[in-house]
C-alpha positions, 0 to 999 in steps of 0.5 A: 600355667607357667611357674616361676622360681622366686628369688631366694626361694632355695627350691631348685627344680620345683616351680611355685607361685606367689598366690596371685601370680599365674598365667597373667590372664584376666580369668586367673586374676578374677578367679583369684579375687572378685570371682572367688567364692569366699570374696563373693560371700554367702549371698542372698537370702543369707545376707538379708536374713543376717541383716534382719537378725541384727547380726554384723557381717564379719571382717574376714581380713581380721579373722585371717590375721587373728588366726595366723597370730594364734598359730604363731603364738602356739608355735612359740609357746610349744617351742616348735619351728613350724606346723604342717597341716593336712586336715582341711579344717586346719588348712582353712584355719591357717590359709582361709582357702577351701578346695574339695573339702570333703574329698581331700579328707581321704585324698591328701592332695592339699597341705600347708606349712606355717613357720614360727616366724609366720611364713605360710606355704600352701600346697594345693591340687594341681592347677588350683594355685588361684584359690589362695589369691584372695588371701594376702597372708599366704606367701607361696603356693605350690602344686601338692604331691599326693601319695594316696593309692588313688593318686599314686598307684603302685608308685606310692612309695616313690611319690611319698619319698618325693613328698618327704624330700621336698618337705624336708628341703623347704623346712630346712631352708626356712627353719634350719636343720633338725627342726621340730615340726608339729604335724596334724596328720600324715601317713606312716610312710611319709612321716617316717621318711620325713624323720629320716631327714632329721626332722622331729615330728610333734603333736600338730593336732594338739597345737591346732586345737589349742589355737582354734580354742579361743575365738575372736570377736569377728570369728564369733560374728561369722559363727552368728551369721552361720547360726542365722543361716542354719535356723532359717533352713530349719525354719523352712524344714519345720514349715514343710515337714508333714506325715507321708514324707520320708526321713530322707525327704526331710533331711534333704531340705536342711542340706538344701537350705544350708547350701543356698545360704553359703554353707558347705556340708553337713558332717553326719546324717543323724535324723530319725523318726518314731521308733527309730529315735531310740536308741540314738545315732540312727541315720536318715532313712527311707522310713515314712514319717507317720502322724504323731511321730517324734522327729529328732535330728542333729544339725552337725552343719558346716555353714556360712563362713565355714563355721559349725552350727551344732544344735538339735531339735525334736518335734512331733509331726502332724496334727496329733497332740504329744503323748504323755510319754513324748512329753515326759522324755522331752521335759527331762531333756529340756531340764537337762539342757536348762540345768547344765547351761547355767554351769557355763561361765569363765573359770569353770573346769571340765571336771566341774562340768562333768560332776555338776551336770544333771542327767536323768538316771542312766540306769533307766534312760539312754543318754548321749555320748557326752555332756558338752563339747567345743565347737568352731569349724567343726566339733572341737576340743574339749569333750566333756564326758559323763561322770562314770567316764571321768577316770578314763577320759576326763581332761584338765581344761578351764572355760575362758571367754571366747570358747564355744560349747554345745550342751547336749541332751538325749533321753530314751527310755531303756524300756522302749518308746521314742527318744528326744535329742536337744542341743544348744550352742553357746559362747563363753562370755566374760560373765557367763554365756550367750546363745549362738543360734536362736530357734525355739525349743518346742515339742510341738511345731 
């Protein structure tokens, strides 16, 4: 691909592209637009299932404009000149582009810069400039400079310097000297080299989490669509699960259902059965599920439109009736969910959520790591911990309309036996809350 230097780019020696420029071939143009996976959308069966649920499809252009507006707003509130993002979810938020999302979490081959005046530059993996072609609000695309050891080998120091020199040149050209730039994550060497150019590094993760905190109406529609896709995959899993399957067999069905509905990945592997459900957080294994076992899981799913659906269910598998112990712990978990969701409304503080929530006695029952947490493109700010952790971990945050929270419950007796995991996801509305993903809370399938 032949690059071009754009007039006034102030970037001598480094070629880059407008996001739809390239080699001029029809293949490039189509890959950038009509054949782009985000333009094609989640497809069938998701589209029909979403329509049947009465959920409107989101206006993706409106989401792009809103998200960049939120970042620009926060840059001006914090007084920063730009934000540099390397977290693939923050890159997605600013540019609505994806490229090997999990791979780039450990190979820093993609990053993006947005200045306080709204100018956006995306550095993408080599030969991938077309992946931003669907987005009219990405102003430049450049080839990324990856300095991880896998990409750079023993030349990592030299290549890190190359990265820092180019980044400083771009920031200085667009923001002036001695800029204050919020950075979400950067390796120590590159960060040090950037500061040696006179650039001050500020807290980018704080800025981006604050920007992502309040969802627009179209973002919430995209999350509801992801909720439909997730629950349809759960329904398929529920209909198919039976004694004799392994935990991995069951977990694979949720992955498959998510992917065929335009989903992207699942963040964890948290599914367990029978005696493996207590304590919680055991990952899916080769254990064979027996008749009458409890099966419990946490979706942690990045679904359609890149939105997270984080809900949990616990079922008894097979044709045996639930035992008295299974019913008892399920009822406690259900009571915790039902009590705590009633606390959700605008104006409620995290401190109130912490201290007014109900949980089974913690000296008798194991519990989850938090009571509530934010949700968006993944689990997001804020995290609401248990009262005993307030002095060490409590944060000052007030619920606002447009925030999204998951409400958590795990109950496992410290005397042994199985455990139950339940979780629901809610939008904070003007008057209270709205459920995002609709799937029955029932111990018996």
